N, C-alpha and C positions, 0 to 999 in steps of 0.2 A: 501494498501498499500507500510506501512512504515514496518510492524508487513515482511509480504512478502523480503522487500530489506532487515530486519537485523537491519532496524535503532530504536532505544529504548529495541533492547533484551539486554537482561539480563546474560554475562556467568557467566554459573555454576558449579561444577565438580561432578553433576551427570553421563556422562558415569566413569570416575576415581572410583566412590564408587561403581556400580555398578559391571562393569565389573573387578576389580584387576590393571589398565590398565592403563595409558594415552589416550584419544582421538588420533585417525590418521585422513590422508586424506582420502581420498575415491580413489584417484592418490595410497599414498598408499599401500594402501589396496588391490588396482588390480594388482597394479608392483609386490608384494608378493604373488599371488591366482596365477599368472603368471607362476611365476619360480618359486610353489612350483606343476604346472603340470597340475595343475585346469581345467584345461578347456582343458586336452590334447586329 
């Protein structure tokens, strides 16, 4: 249960190292994709 709820997890920089940019929230992704017309 702890892992599922995010307790005891470590924050890492894996996304930034892999993609060369900081991570973004799902909400930000959806807003940007919708503004770009991805689902039009």
